[in-house]
Phi, psi and omega in degrees: 000126179288133187295342181265359185293121174061014178215126183248102178299341181300330175273008189256141167242111195244129170261132181244094173292140190068033191280342181261003179273191184302297177296313190302312181305317177300314177302308175302319176296318178296314183288334177286326181286332179287344183100015180315137179298323173200145176236113183258132187242105171282129173276152177296325178302329177263328185213089171289097196288002170284344182255123181316314187293335177289319181292312174307311183294329179293323176282327175294327176285344175228074190285345186256015187296143182243338177214141177245123170255106186268101178257334191304133181201158167258113198222163174179178181283198183301316185296317176301311180305320179289318185282330191230045180298327183290310176306310181304319183288314177304303186301319184282327169290324179288318180295320188289318178294321180286316180304313184294312181302316185276337167293328179282326174289320189280352177076025174305131191283331182221138174233131182249100182273131179250109185272213187203153183283348177295347178285350179279149185303159181303314183247062178280126177303140183267133002280146176301116178267132179311329180290344184270356189302327182258015184273028181153177186274139177298167178295141195292332184289338181227032180293316174313305181297310186297312178300311177304312180295329175301326181300327177296323161308306177300323172297312186294327178284326168288329176291323180294320178294318186268320186243006178062033190266127186276086175249128178240166187220125186241144188244069179295147179273183183312118179263160181203166172142180176308139175093355185297165180270126183253004177291123188294336180285337188234353186283156169278187192299308193296304177294336176288318174307312182302304181302323185287325175293315173306311180292325174302307178313322184274344187248257189256011173072011189232135177235132181246121180244160176293147179076208180236002175088358189276335183300151179245153177219157170249126183245141181237130182292134191302323175291330168291327177293314177300310179300323178296315178301307183303311181299323176290322175302325180279326199241340187251128190225021182274171177270348188268141181294158179224133177287135165240112181217181177251355179075003180255128186239138185216135173293155173292340174288317181285332174304310184295322176294325179290304179305312178306316179299311181298332179265008182057040181268114187243024177271198185265142169255116177247150182239131183265093188281004169275352177262155181289151172277339188080195177305140191293309179221154170217126174194125187249159177274125194251004191297320181298318176304315183289323184285321184279320182220015169072030179271136170214127183295149189235342184278122177296151184289328177291322179286321176294338175282324177297321183287333183284320181293315173308316185298310184308312181293333186268336194238334199238313191291169177284154178314317185302309182300325184293000000 
């Protein structure tokens, strides 16, 4: 499905919360390339969206908004989720709830909620189907974040039922790509692996990773994710959540080996089994996205990893590493 088919981005004024973040930056660029009439990116210093007055002011300042895409979130890896479940819960529940409620009150035609793969139950059959979302409790280390994001889905469905409000909910799998966070306190698995392997090359040629390497993950290249979100914003108006993924599953062990090879690392990879593995497996069914609005990931995993590693060396790594 062509993204311009039966949809004129030139007439759309889009608020992208979190538009200066990793995914948001790529989404904003994609929307601009599609010819969106305006793309508004509220910054936290101007609009702290955890507070109702600021959400109201955002919509007052942009009264002709036609779509809200809510990406803003307080997020992190396993370590951050374990240390700050209360912060993750409060920040994300307040932002999502207030943004959708006042978008509805203001009469903004469409709200695109961005959920998380962490919302799925810990032991979900592979591949994750959207209908399995309520069949159990999320993996414990990120349950607070996963459940809060799932409430955004519930809110949208409730508003559709009572107010006929057009809120949709997307579930991107693990993202990676240029512009990702390589801070080890906040990074997810791919940027963390790249950083740790780079450090090991410069120090003792040994890298220690959490868990035993057995969990599997599915990764979606960030530019594919941005394209998928834009296609859903243009063409999807249903009440059911929709997975956005690549359909490719890889173990953390194999992922580490692949990244090590791409980075020419021939040192030792050790596994610290005293640390948690996280959810055992993640791989999503991508049928609904393709059927409903024609989205299919197109970037090969190796190509995406190469571009991510290139970005790290060009923008993040020390001059010695480069």
